[in-house]
N, C-alpha and C positions, 0 to 999 in steps of 0.2 A: 286122372285126366282132372281137370278144376276147372270152377265156373268162378266169375267175379260177378256178384249183382252192385251194380252204381247205380246212384240215384244223381242223375243233373240237378246241378243248384239245393246242393241239399238242406241248406239253412233258410231258403227263400222257398222252398217247397213248404219247411218245417211253419216256418212262420204266416204261411196261405193257407195252410193244409185244409182251417176250418172257416176260411173267407171265401165270400159273395164275388171279390174281383174277377173281372170278365179277363183273361188272360190276353185281351189286346192291347188292356189298359199299361200302360207302362206304370212297372215299380222296381222300387230299387230297396234292398236291404241293407241297414248302417249295422257297425259293430261301434259300441257303446262303450265295452268295458276299455276300451285304448284312451289314450290321451286326449285324440283328435278322430270325431265322431268321422269315420268314410266307408263308401260303400264297399261292400266286400262282393254279394254277388246281385245279378238283375235280371230281369225276365228278356224276353229274343223285342218287345215294343219299347225297351226304356234302351236298348241299345241302338235299336233303328233311330230314336229318336235322337241319340248321340250320350247318355250317359254313358258312363266310360265307370270301373270297378278302380277304386282307390281316391276319386274325386269325393267331397264335402258335400251334404247333401246341398248347401247354397248352390256351390257349382253347378246341383246336377240339376235343380230349379233354374238354374237360368239356361241350362240347355233346352230345358219341357216342360217348362210352366206346371203340366198336369203330371208329373212323375210322383206316385202316392214312395211316400218314403215312410216303411216298416223298419221294425226294431228285431233282433235275435230272439230267437222264443227257446231258449235254451231246455223249457222242460218240455214244450212237445219234440225240440228233437232226441230226445231223450226217448219218447215214444216212440216215435216214429225209427229208431234204432231199433229199439226192443220188436217194433215189429216187421222190421226186414232181419231181422236175426229168428225170429219167428219161423220166417218161411224158406230163409235158407236150412233151418233145421230142417224140413220134411223132405229137402232133399238127401242129405247126410248128417250122420251124427260129426262130421269135421271138420267144421267152419271156424272161420277166425274172423273177426272185428273187425279187417285190415284199416280203417280208418271213420271217421261220421260219416254215413250212407255208403260205405264200401264192405260187402263182408267176401271173403273170397272161400269155395266151399271145394272141397277134396274130394274126388268120387272112386270108390272101389269096385263099384261094377258102374261099369260104361253104356251100359246099352239103353237106348233108348234116350240119352242126355238132352237130346234140343227138345224134345217134347217135353219132356218134366220140366224142366230150366225156364221153358213156355209157359209153362200154366205156372209156374213159380208167379215171374214175370205179370200174367193177367193179375194174379189172386192179388199182387200190391196195386197192381192201378183199380182193381175193383175196391179196393181200401182206400184210395182216394193219393198213391205214389208211384207217383211215375221213376220207372226204375228200366235199364238195359241192360243184356249180362252178355257174357262173353265167354264161351267154350274153349277149352285149350288145352294140351299137352305141361304147359308150365303157368303157376301162377303169373306172371309175368308177360309172359301172350295172353293170355284171358283176360287180364287189366286191359290192357293197348286193348281186346277186342271189344272189351264192356264200352270203352267210351267210343267207338265206332259205329257199333251196333244200334240197327231200327226195327225190333226192340232184343233181339236176341242175333248173334253171331257167331258161329262155331266154326274155329278152324281146325283144321286134319293135318292141313301141310303148313309150318310156320316159316318155310324158307319162303314159301310163292307168297304167304299173307306181308311179311317183314319187309320184303325186296322193294317193292314198290313205296315206302311209307316213306315220305319224307323226313328229315331228321327230324323235325320239329315235332313231328307226333309223339320222340323218346320225351320231351318236355311235360310230360303229362302225367305223369307220376311224379313231377316237382313241383306242382303246382292243386293235386289233389292230397 
């Protein structure tokens, strides 16, 4: 069995981790290492105000004058990734840092997985990192389940889980 621990909006969470902004305030994150600064992640309040990824900061401000524009914090991203890996290694010695804000854990002992993974997600939340996790028989299925989890989703029957999903769901792996 595998578990994927997924940190939605990882870069944005890292940039805001020790800030006091309310989640009700619109916030957008820009990538400054590109030729042109563009928004790479945003919170729900910014999205509801009409801000979209790929916009420039001036386009975002034209849609929502109160949007806070933040820059990526690579140092804080590294710290958050280390914390994520720390809690993943409390579950099993078989952990892969799959992508920024995502790690995959392989289990040899399948007993009580839901409780163990839920506890790790709760500990991460107490550390100021909002995560969700999926548990399944394959790494790919656990990855999809993690994206749909609120906060933990365990898949026992992959066919029953995958059949009703729209094909667009499979594009999740391309954007992370």
